[in-house]
C-alpha positions as CSV (number, residue, x, y, z in Angstrom):
1,M,-4.5,-60.3,36.7
2,L,-5.7,-59.7,33.2
3,T,-4.3,-63.1,32.3
4,V,-6.8,-64.7,35.1
5,I,-9.8,-62.8,33.9
6,A,-9.0,-63.5,30.1
7,Y,-8.7,-67.3,30.9
8,G,-11.4,-67.4,33.6
9,L,-14.1,-65.9,31.4
10,A,-13.1,-67.9,28.4
11,V,-13.2,-71.2,30.5
12,V,-16.6,-69.9,32.0
13,L,-18.0,-69.4,28.5
14,N,-16.8,-72.6,27.0
15,L,-18.1,-74.8,30.1
16,F,-21.4,-72.8,29.8
17,V,-21.5,-74.1,25.9
18,V,-21.0,-77.5,26.9
19,F,-23.7,-77.2,29.4
20,I,-26.0,-75.9,26.9
21,G,-25.0,-78.8,24.6
22,L,-25.8,-81.2,27.2
23,N,-29.1,-79.6,27.6
24,F,-30.1,-80.0,24.1
25,L,-29.2,-83.8,24.2
26,R,-31.1,-84.0,27.7
27,T,-34.3,-82.3,27.1
28,P,-34.4,-81.1,23.7
29,E,-37.7,-79.5,23.5
30,A,-37.3,-77.5,26.7
31,A,-33.9,-76.2,25.4
32,A,-35.4,-75.3,22.2
33,T,-38.0,-73.0,23.9
34,G,-34.8,-71.5,25.9
35,Y,-33.2,-71.1,22.8
36,G,-36.2,-68.7,21.6
37,I,-38.1,-71.1,19.0
38,P,-40.1,-73.7,20.4
39,A,-39.7,-77.2,18.8
40,K,-42.9,-78.7,17.1
41,K,-44.7,-81.3,19.3
42,D,-44.7,-84.1,16.6
43,G,-41.2,-85.0,17.9
44,E,-39.6,-84.8,14.3
45,A,-37.3,-81.9,15.5
46,G,-35.5,-84.2,18.1
47,P,-32.7,-85.5,15.7
48,Y,-32.0,-81.9,14.6
49,L,-32.2,-80.7,18.1
50,A,-29.6,-83.3,19.3
51,I,-27.4,-82.3,16.4
52,K,-27.4,-78.9,17.8
53,G,-26.5,-80.3,21.3
54,I,-23.5,-82.1,19.8
55,R,-22.6,-79.1,17.6
56,D,-22.6,-76.9,20.9
57,G,-20.8,-79.3,23.2
58,S,-18.0,-80.1,20.9
59,Y,-17.3,-76.2,20.5
60,G,-17.2,-75.7,24.3
61,I,-14.7,-78.8,24.5
62,M,-12.7,-77.3,21.6
63,G,-12.3,-74.1,23.2
64,L,-11.1,-75.6,26.6
65,A,-8.6,-77.7,24.6
66,L,-7.3,-74.7,22.8
67,L,-6.9,-72.9,25.9
68,A,-5.2,-75.5,27.6
69,F,-2.9,-76.9,24.8
70,A,-2.4,-74.2,22.4
71,G,-2.8,-70.9,24.8
72,A,-4.3,-67.7,24.5
73,E,-3.9,-66.6,21.0
74,A,-5.5,-69.7,19.7
75,G,-8.4,-69.6,22.2
76,A,-8.9,-65.9,21.1
77,W,-9.1,-66.7,17.4
78,F,-11.4,-69.4,18.4
79,M,-13.6,-67.1,20.2
80,L,-13.6,-64.8,17.6
81,V,-14.6,-67.4,15.0
82,V,-17.2,-68.8,17.4
83,A,-18.8,-65.5,18.1
84,L,-20.3,-66.0,14.7
85,N,-22.9,-68.7,16.1
86,P,-24.8,-66.5,18.5
87,L,-24.7,-63.4,16.1
88,F,-26.4,-66.0,13.4
89,D,-28.6,-67.4,16.3
90,T,-30.0,-63.7,16.7
91,V,-31.1,-63.6,13.3
92,H,-32.5,-66.9,13.3
93,V,-34.6,-66.4,16.4
94,L,-36.0,-62.9,14.8
95,R,-36.7,-64.5,11.4
96,N,-38.7,-67.6,13.1
97,G,-41.0,-65.6,15.2
98,G,-38.9,-65.5,18.3
99,S,-39.0,-62.5,20.8
100,K,-36.7,-59.9,20.4
101,A,-35.8,-59.9,24.1
102,T,-34.5,-63.5,23.7
103,A,-33.0,-62.7,20.3
104,Y,-30.9,-59.7,21.5
105,G,-30.9,-60.7,25.5
106,I,-29.6,-63.9,25.3
107,H,-28.0,-64.3,21.7
108,F,-26.5,-61.1,20.8
109,A,-25.5,-60.3,24.3
110,T,-23.9,-63.6,24.1
111,A,-21.8,-62.8,21.0
112,V,-20.8,-59.4,22.6
113,V,-19.5,-61.2,25.7
114,I,-17.7,-63.7,23.5
115,L,-16.0,-60.9,21.5
116,I,-15.0,-59.2,25.0
117,S,-13.4,-62.6,25.9
118,A,-11.6,-62.9,22.4
119,A,-10.1,-59.4,22.9
120,L,-9.1,-60.0,26.6
121,L,-7.5,-63.3,25.1
122,F,-5.7,-61.2,22.5
123,A,-4.4,-59.0,25.0
124,V,-2.9,-61.6,27.3
């Protein structure tokens, strides 16, 4: 049962990151607002938001590939390292005038869930 939960949570998290990446590619301004730091209306942020979309999407695909082809331990190490992204996102949102609710309620909470996922994968 632990194996199903560990893999299930990791797969859901990685698919969610792929979705976030696609969202930044499809509607970058709306995605930036959801991230916690709205993009400026001048349109110059578009290319940088696309880079975030590509980064997030590729992380999600990499996580899925590791789970499928390398197993739980590789997936656990990946999740442990990837948890740094939402931790730094928390700081980034706070330092750039974003709301504390978004910083902690979305980004920090995501980091905690990713760390839980890593711990479950290590336990399998």
